[in-house]
C-alpha angles and dihedrals in degrees: 000000000000101000123099106233128181123168130171113177141145107266108260113243093238087066095052092095089059094058125074121208118224113251092243089067096047100070143052121004093340094062090080098030104074101127104188142336121226133198119216119192131166142155088236136252093094131139131185131214117257100268146145130232129221097231139047113260142189108206115198120192114216097178136008133015134284134185118213129197110201129193122187113245090238087076095051091106089066095055121080106238131187113255112274131181115274111276094021115148096193124068144139132233125245092230137116099235091206096050114024109194103228092178090060093038106031090159087075093066107107093007106158114242139161132221125215124187107202122194133179110304095025125116125201125203112219115190115217116272093016108141111237142169123198133200127188126197113186133013107315139180124193138171119210121198111203117202138180130285098242127201091188133024126203109198099206107165096354096121090058097042115102103133129095112237125212110250091235087068093055132081113248114188097207108031128172122217092208098258137062125023121351122224091212113159098015119155124262104264091215091061091048090051091050094049 
């Protein structure tokens, strides 16, 4: 109760049976395009940088509370980002999230953003390359399912799909047995094949 704890890890495979996948990810093209599943755990009082991720994600909070600030990727050109390799989808902003300097970055004045308060039992969809900043307050546990950036979607079986499916019945491209090296953050093999 008094220790500061912060863990970000791929979810170990032995825990897959304890996690249910939302019905929207269990049908059509998405059924085989879950890339990795991550576990987020902290004792609270955390804050992230403003950043963007390379893949789509659904982040489900199992315990605690988090506040999210979300900025559509179409406004990325207005936000000062650290230099990334050409074609990178992930990046972080060169901003102090507690004290944004509007004199140095006047283009941020009036920048449209959204706020989401997520509590235990809520899930938040985060499109790839959306800028976001997250704060947690008390002990929290979340599972984030990362899935592919799709150009096309085939909805085979989606109209009939209403049930949650245990993660251990789904294909996960980059799984983690719970020991040894993690493959966290690896590229989508389908995008590598297409390149």
